[in-house]
C-alpha positions in Angstrom: 100.6 81.0 142.8 101.9 77.8 144.4 104.5 76.7 146.8 104.9 73.2 145.3 108.4 71.7 144.7 109.5 73.0 141.3 111.4 70.7 138.8 114.8 71.6 137.3 113.1 73.2 134.3 111.8 76.0 136.5 108.1 75.4 135.8 105.7 73.6 138.1 102.0 72.6 137.9 99.6 74.7 139.8 96.7 73.6 141.9 94.4 74.3 139.0 96.1 71.7 136.9 95.9 69.2 139.7 92.2 69.8 140.3 91.5 69.4 136.6 93.4 66.1 136.3 91.8 64.8 139.5 88.3 65.7 138.5 88.7 64.2 135.1 90.1 61.0 136.5 87.3 60.7 139.1 84.6 61.2 136.5 86.1 58.6 134.2 86.5 56.0 137.0 82.9 56.6 138.2 81.7 56.3 134.6 83.4 52.9 134.2 82.3 51.6 137.6 78.7 52.8 137.3 78.4 52.3 133.5 77.1 55.8 133.0 78.0 57.5 129.7 76.8 60.9 131.0 79.8 61.1 133.3 82.1 60.6 130.4 80.4 63.5 128.6 80.8 65.6 131.8 84.5 64.8 132.0 85.2 65.5 128.3 85.3 69.4 128.6 87.8 69.2 131.5 90.1 66.8 129.6 89.9 68.7 126.3 90.4 72.1 128.1 93.5 70.9 130.0 95.0 69.3 126.8 94.3 72.4 124.8 95.9 74.7 127.4 99.0 72.4 127.6 99.5 72.1 123.9 102.2 74.8 124.0 104.2 74.6 127.2 106.7 77.4 128.0 110.3 76.5 128.4 112.1 79.8 129.1 111.9 81.6 132.4 111.1 85.4 132.5 114.0 87.9 132.5 114.0 90.7 135.0 116.0 93.9 135.0 116.0 97.1 137.2 116.8 100.4 135.5 117.2 103.8 137.1 116.5 106.9 135.1 119.3 108.9 136.9 121.6 107.3 139.4 123.0 110.7 140.5 120.3 112.7 142.2 120.0 115.6 144.7 117.8 115.7 147.7 114.3 116.7 146.7 114.8 115.9 143.1 112.3 113.7 141.2 113.2 110.0 141.0 112.3 107.5 138.3 113.0 103.8 138.0 111.8 100.8 135.9 111.5 97.1 136.5 111.4 95.4 133.1 109.8 91.9 132.8 110.8 90.3 129.5 109.3 87.1 127.9 112.0 85.4 125.7 109.6 82.4 125.1 107.3 81.8 122.1 104.4 81.4 124.6 102.7 84.3 126.2 102.7 84.8 129.9 99.1 85.0 131.1 99.9 86.6 134.4 103.1 88.2 135.7 103.3 89.2 139.4 106.1 91.8 140.0 107.3 93.1 143.4 110.2 95.3 144.3 111.7 96.8 147.4 112.6 100.4 147.7 114.6 102.4 150.2 112.5 104.4 152.6 114.2 107.5 151.5 113.0 107.0 147.9 109.4 107.8 148.2 107.4 106.2 145.3 104.3 108.2 144.5 103.2 106.6 141.2 103.5 103.1 139.8 102.2 101.7 136.6 102.7 99.7 133.5 103.2 101.4 130.1 102.3 104.9 131.2 99.2 104.0 133.1 100.2 104.9 136.6 98.4 104.4 140.0 98.9 106.8 142.9 100.5 104.7 145.7 101.6 107.5 148.0 98.7 106.8 150.4 98.2 103.1 149.7 101.3 101.3 151.1 104.0 102.3 148.6 105.7 100.3 145.9 106.5 97.1 147.7 103.1 95.5 147.1 102.6 93.1 144.1 101.6 94.4 140.7 100.1 92.2 138.0 100.3 92.4 134.2 100.5 90.1 131.2 103.5 89.7 129.0 103.1 88.7 125.3 105.7 86.4 123.7 108.9 88.0 122.6 108.2 91.3 124.3 108.9 93.1 127.6 106.7 95.2 130.0 108.1 98.0 132.2 106.8 98.7 135.7 107.5 102.4 136.0 108.1 103.9 139.4 108.2 107.7 139.9 108.6 109.7 143.1 111.0 111.9 145.1 114.4 111.4 146.6 114.0 112.5 150.2 117.5 112.1 151.8 121.2 112.0 150.9 123.0 108.7 150.8 123.3 105.5 148.6 119.9 104.1 148.4 118.9 100.7 146.9 116.2 100.2 144.2 115.3 96.5 144.6 115.9 93.7 144.8 112.9 92.9 142.5 111.2 89.5 142.0 108.7 88.1 139.5 106.7 84.9 139.0 104.7 84.2 135.9 101.8 81.9 135.0 101.2 80.4 131.6 99.1 77.7 129.9 95.9 79.4 131.1 97.2 79.3 134.7 98.1 75.6 134.7 101.9 76.2 134.9 103.8 78.6 137.1 107.5 79.6 137.0 109.8 79.7 139.9 110.6 83.2 141.4 113.1 85.2 139.4 115.0 87.7 141.5 117.4 90.4 140.3 119.9 92.3 142.3 119.3 95.8 143.6 120.6 98.9 141.9 122.1 101.7 144.1 121.4 105.3 143.3 123.4 108.2 144.7 121.4 111.0 146.3 123.7 114.0 147.0 123.1 116.4 149.9 121.3 119.6 149.1 123.8 122.4 149.6 122.2 125.0 151.8 122.8 128.7 150.8 126.1 129.7 152.3 128.4 132.6 152.0 131.2 134.0 154.1 133.5 136.9 154.2 136.9 136.8 152.6 138.7 137.1 155.9 141.0 134.1 156.5 143.4 133.7 159.4 146.4 132.8 157.2 146.5 132.5 153.4 149.5 130.4 152.6 149.2 129.3 149.0 150.8 130.8 145.9 147.8 132.2 144.2 144.2 132.8 145.2 141.5 135.3 146.2 142.5 136.1 149.8 144.8 139.1 150.7 147.9 137.9 152.5 150.5 139.8 154.5 153.2 139.0 152.1 154.3 141.4 149.3 153.7 140.3 145.8 151.5 140.7 142.7 148.0 141.5 144.0 145.4 144.1 144.2 145.8 145.3 147.8 148.0 148.4 148.1 150.8 148.0 150.7 152.6 151.3 150.2 155.3 153.0 148.0 158.9 151.9 147.8 162.0 152.7 145.8 162.2 151.1 142.4 164.3 147.9 142.3 165.4 145.6 139.5 162.6 143.3 138.4 159.8 145.8 139.2 157.2 146.3 136.4 157.1 149.7 134.8 153.3 149.9 135.1 153.8 149.9 138.9 155.8 153.2 138.8 154.2 156.0 140.9 155.1 159.1 138.9 153.9 161.6 141.4 156.1 160.3 144.2 159.0 159.8 141.7 158.9 163.4 140.5 158.7 164.8 144.0 161.5 162.6 145.3 163.6 162.7 142.1 163.9 158.9 142.2 161.8 156.2 140.8 159.2 154.7 143.2 156.7 151.9 142.7 153.5 151.0 144.3 153.9 147.9 146.5 151.0 145.5 146.8 150.2 142.4 148.8 149.9 139.1 147.1 146.6 137.3 146.7 146.9 133.7 148.0 144.6 130.8 148.5 143.9 129.2 151.9 143.4 125.7 153.2 140.1 124.9 154.8 139.7 121.6 156.7 136.1 120.5 157.4 136.1 118.2 160.4 133.0 116.0 160.8 132.2 114.8 164.4 130.6 111.4 163.8 130.8 110.0 167.4 127.1 110.5 168.0 123.7 111.0 166.3 120.6 112.8 167.7 117.2 113.8 166.4 115.1 112.1 163.8 115.6 112.7 160.1 112.6 113.7 158.1 114.2 114.0 154.8 114.7 117.1 152.8 111.3 118.6 153.8 111.3 117.4 157.4 113.3 117.9 160.5 117.1 117.4 160.3 119.1 115.1 162.5 122.7 115.9 163.6 124.0 113.8 160.7 121.8 115.7 158.2 122.9 119.1 159.3 126.6 117.9 159.4 126.6 116.6 155.9 124.6 119.4 154.3 126.7 122.1 156.1 129.9 120.3 155.0 128.8 120.3 151.4 127.8 124.0 151.5 131.1 125.1 153.1 133.2 123.0 150.7 131.2 124.4 147.7 131.8 128.0 148.8 135.5 127.8 149.4 136.2 125.6 146.4 134.4 128.1 144.2 136.8 130.8 145.5 139.8 128.7 144.5 140.8 127.5 148.0 142.0 124.1 149.0 139.4 122.0 150.9 140.0 118.8 152.9 137.6 116.7 154.9 138.2 114.6 158.0 136.1 112.4 160.2 136.4 112.5 164.0 135.4 108.9 164.7 136.7 105.3 164.7 137.1 105.1 160.9 139.0 108.4 160.7 138.3 108.8 157.0 140.2 111.6 155.3 139.9 113.4 152.0 143.1 115.1 150.9 143.1 118.9 150.2 142.6 119.9 146.6 140.9 122.6 144.5 138.5 122.8 141.6 135.3 121.2 140.5 136.7 117.7 140.5 137.4 118.1 144.3 133.8 119.3 144.8 132.4 116.2 143.1 134.8 114.1 145.2 133.6 115.8 148.3 129.9 115.0 147.5 130.8 111.4 146.8 132.8 111.2 150.1 129.9 112.6 152.1 127.6 109.8 151.0 129.5 107.4 153.2 129.3 109.4 156.4 127.9 107.3 159.2 127.6 107.9 163.0 129.8 105.4 164.9 130.4 105.4 168.6 133.8 104.3 169.8 135.3 103.7 173.3 138.7 104.8 172.2 140.1 108.3 171.7 140.4 108.9 167.9 142.5 112.1 168.3 145.9 110.8 167.4 144.9 109.0 164.3 143.0 112.0 163.0 145.4 114.8 163.9 148.8 113.5 163.1 151.5 116.0 162.4 151.5 115.2 158.7 147.7 115.3 158.3 146.7 118.8 159.4 148.5 121.9 158.2 149.3 124.5 160.9 148.0 127.3 158.6 144.6 125.7 157.9 141.3 127.0 159.0 139.6 124.0 160.8 135.8 124.1 160.7 134.5 121.5 163.2 130.9 120.4 162.7 130.0 118.8 166.0 126.8 118.3 168.1 129.0 118.4 171.3 127.3 115.3 172.7 130.6 113.6 173.6 133.1 115.0 176.1 135.9 113.9 173.8 134.7 116.3 171.1 135.1 119.3 173.5 138.5 118.0 174.6 139.6 117.7 171.0 138.5 121.3 170.3 140.3 122.7 173.4 143.5 120.7 172.5 143.6 122.2 168.9 143.1 125.7 170.3 146.0 125.3 172.8 148.1 124.0 169.9 147.7 127.2 168.0 145.2 126.0 165.4 142.6 128.3 163.9 139.4 126.5 165.0 135.7 127.3 164.5 133.1 125.0 166.1 129.7 124.8 164.4 127.0 123.4 166.6 124.9 120.9 164.6 122.6 119.8 167.4 118.9 120.4 166.3 117.3 123.3 168.1 114.0 121.6 168.3 115.3 118.4 170.0 112.3 116.9 171.7 112.1 116.9 175.5 111.5 113.4 176.9 108.0 113.0 178.4 108.6 109.7 180.2 107.7 109.3 183.8 110.2 109.7 186.5 113.3 112.0 186.3 113.7 112.0 182.5 112.7 115.7 182.1 114.9 116.8 185.0 117.8 114.9 183.7 117.3 116.5 180.3 117.5 120.0 181.8 120.6 119.1 183.8 122.2 117.8 180.6 121.3 121.0 178.8 122.9 123.1 181.5 126.0 120.9 181.5 126.3 121.3 177.7 125.9 125.1 177.9 128.7 125.2 180.6 130.9 123.1 178.3 130.3 125.6 175.4 131.2 128.5 177.7 134.4 126.8 178.7 135.3 126.2 175.0 134.8 129.9 174.3 137.1 130.7 177.3 139.7 128.6 175.6 139.4 130.7 172.4 137.2 128.3 170.4 134.2 130.2 168.9 131.1 128.1 168.9 128.2 129.1 166.5 125.0 127.4 165.5 124.7 126.5 161.8 122.3 128.8 160.1 123.3 128.8 156.4 124.5 132.0 154.8 126.4 134.2 157.2 126.8 131.6 159.9 130.6 132.0 160.1 131.0 135.7 159.1 131.6 137.2 162.6 133.7 134.3 163.9 135.9 134.4 160.8 136.5 138.1 161.3 137.5 137.4 164.9 139.8 134.6 164.0 141.5 136.6 161.3 141.9 139.5 163.6 143.5 137.3 166.3 145.8 135.8 163.7 147.2 139.2 162.6 147.5 140.5 166.2 151.0 140.7 167.7 151.8 137.9 170.1 152.3 138.5 173.8 155.9 139.4 174.6 156.7 140.5 171.0 157.2 144.2 169.9 
């Protein structure tokens, strides 16, 4: 290819054309000056070859398009994309050089034209140039297959192509197409939790509340009243008391779960779905798993960010809310802020007093601990989930780095102990069963009589 200035038509001569014209001209001039006919014979093939190659000059530039097989993927799922190079001209392209960029989290393992793939997993990836020929009026697809390694919105492209025609004597300008973004949703880790909720406040749902109503939990036997259903009559008690009695039940209600994501700090290195997880990886995957569990049970789920952006997803139920949650999580980013984001996140109209607040936090910022203690003192039902990686590497630098790291660990353990003294349970995320014991404790505290009340 050449870097010469290209005309407005988009096609420029290559160095090969310049050399052919120069050599032909030199031979003809030498033949005239020296009077040697053999130099004319020697120049004839170069002149005829150049004229024959330029008899049909291309006029149209190549067309380039990026296509993704599936723009909605899950971590660890196979990924496929194509870069199509089309030739709208009546002249064939002798050589087409195609190159595309790929996100580092879309690992391309095989690249090829027309089903003939080359393994590139160990040879530098898909950003190297690939060469093919494109016949007139046709298109050739560069197929890229691999694996989606991490959640997020990842670009495929931009891609560029340059083609050569007329036996390599003419080259087109570079044609570049915009990138296509593909969504990779977080892999929801296996999660399950007990039915115990601190306060079920909705109208219908799967949790047993303390309010009487139509449900499956027996609350006792009472005298028949107008409006009671006949199928609720307890005939044994009625015959013994000589008065109609009915079985009283507790209503089944839904609960509101607020998943709060602490995005003030990031730690650890992300290795994708099969590698180590950073704080943000654990936070996003745990949020997706918790939301999936409670939405499947019919509860209302809301998401909040504790950070400068203070993004919020309103509480709702159903599959549509789950898909909205996954889409919302794709834009989670770690952002530090010198300001306290508490007021803009926990306004009185944003967080219900009956909601169970699950805070996913690495506890790397003192403001996060203060936020948890403040919610506990305000009577909120709070559960803190520690998202700091257990295998966080110890610094090996010279000096006092290792000692400072140990002191920081001790200070963090002290902070967690103080949070527990304030009534904030802190547990490490471990998938299924992570919140069972703390949910039982929170539900038991919610139903216990308050101090000073009889």
